C-alpha positions as CSV (number, residue, x, y, z in Angstrom):
1,M,140.9,88.4,86.9
2,L,140.1,85.0,88.4
3,R,142.8,85.4,91.0
4,F,141.4,88.8,92.0
5,A,137.8,87.3,92.4
6,L,139.1,84.5,94.5
7,F,141.0,86.9,96.7
8,L,137.9,89.0,97.1
9,I,135.8,86.0,98.1
10,L,138.5,85.0,100.6
11,A,138.6,88.5,102.0
12,V,134.9,88.5,102.5
13,F,135.0,85.2,104.4
14,V,137.9,86.4,106.6
15,A,136.2,89.7,107.3
16,R,133.0,88.0,108.3
17,A,134.8,85.5,110.6
18,F,136.6,88.4,112.2
19,W,133.4,90.3,112.8
20,R,131.7,87.2,114.3
21,L,134.7,86.9,116.7
22,V,134.5,90.5,117.7
23,D,130.7,90.3,118.1
24,G,131.1,87.2,120.3
25,I,133.6,89.0,122.5
26,I,131.3,92.0,122.9
27,E,128.4,89.8,123.8
28,G,130.5,87.9,126.3
29,V,131.8,91.0,128.0
30,S,128.4,92.7,128.1
31,G,126.6,89.6,129.3
32,Q,123.6,90.3,127.1
33,P,122.8,88.5,123.9
34,R,122.8,90.7,120.9
35,S,120.1,88.8,119.0
36,N,116.3,89.2,119.1
37,A,115.8,85.6,119.9
38,P,113.3,84.9,122.7
39,A,114.3,83.9,126.2
40,R,114.7,80.2,126.7
41,S,111.7,80.0,129.0
42,V,109.1,81.3,126.6
43,Q,106.0,79.1,126.5
44,M,105.1,78.4,122.9
45,A,101.6,77.8,121.4
46,R,100.7,75.4,118.6
47,D,99.0,76.7,115.5
48,P,95.7,74.7,115.2
49,V,95.8,74.7,111.4
50,C,99.3,73.7,110.4
51,G,100.8,72.6,113.8
52,T,103.7,75.0,113.8
53,Y,104.8,76.2,117.2
54,V,104.7,80.0,117.6
55,I,105.8,82.5,120.2
56,P,102.5,84.0,121.5
57,D,103.9,87.6,121.5
58,R,104.8,87.4,117.8
59,A,101.8,85.3,116.6
60,V,98.7,86.3,114.8
61,T,95.8,85.9,117.2
62,L,92.1,85.2,117.1
63,T,89.7,85.0,120.0
64,V,87.0,82.4,119.8
65,G,84.5,81.9,122.6
66,G,86.7,83.6,125.1
67,R,89.7,81.5,124.2
68,Q,92.7,83.0,122.4
69,L,94.2,81.0,119.5
70,F,97.6,81.7,118.0
71,F,98.5,81.3,114.4
72,C,101.8,81.4,112.5
73,S,100.4,83.5,109.7
74,P,97.3,85.4,108.6
75,S,96.6,82.6,106.0
76,C,96.4,80.0,108.7
77,R,94.1,82.2,110.7
78,D,91.9,82.7,107.6
79,K,91.8,78.9,106.9
80,Y,90.6,78.4,110.5
81,R,87.9,81.1,110.2
82,A,86.7,79.5,106.9
83,A,86.5,76.0,108.5
84,S,84.6,77.3,111.5
């Protein structure tokens, strides 16, 4: 039973490595990344509450006095509102 479990674990690792290799080849041939990571030139904004850098398109926003602020989460936004 132990031998079978070890074989199964090894098979999972080999299958995952094989799939990552195939995925890398597909990405290289197509010339387009297959992830949803942002482009390298994306300007990031800093959350005024916790200091985390966020991507403006994916951030929680709040407009205060004509200025748009970006937050990493609704809880940081709410903390900012409570402090203001």
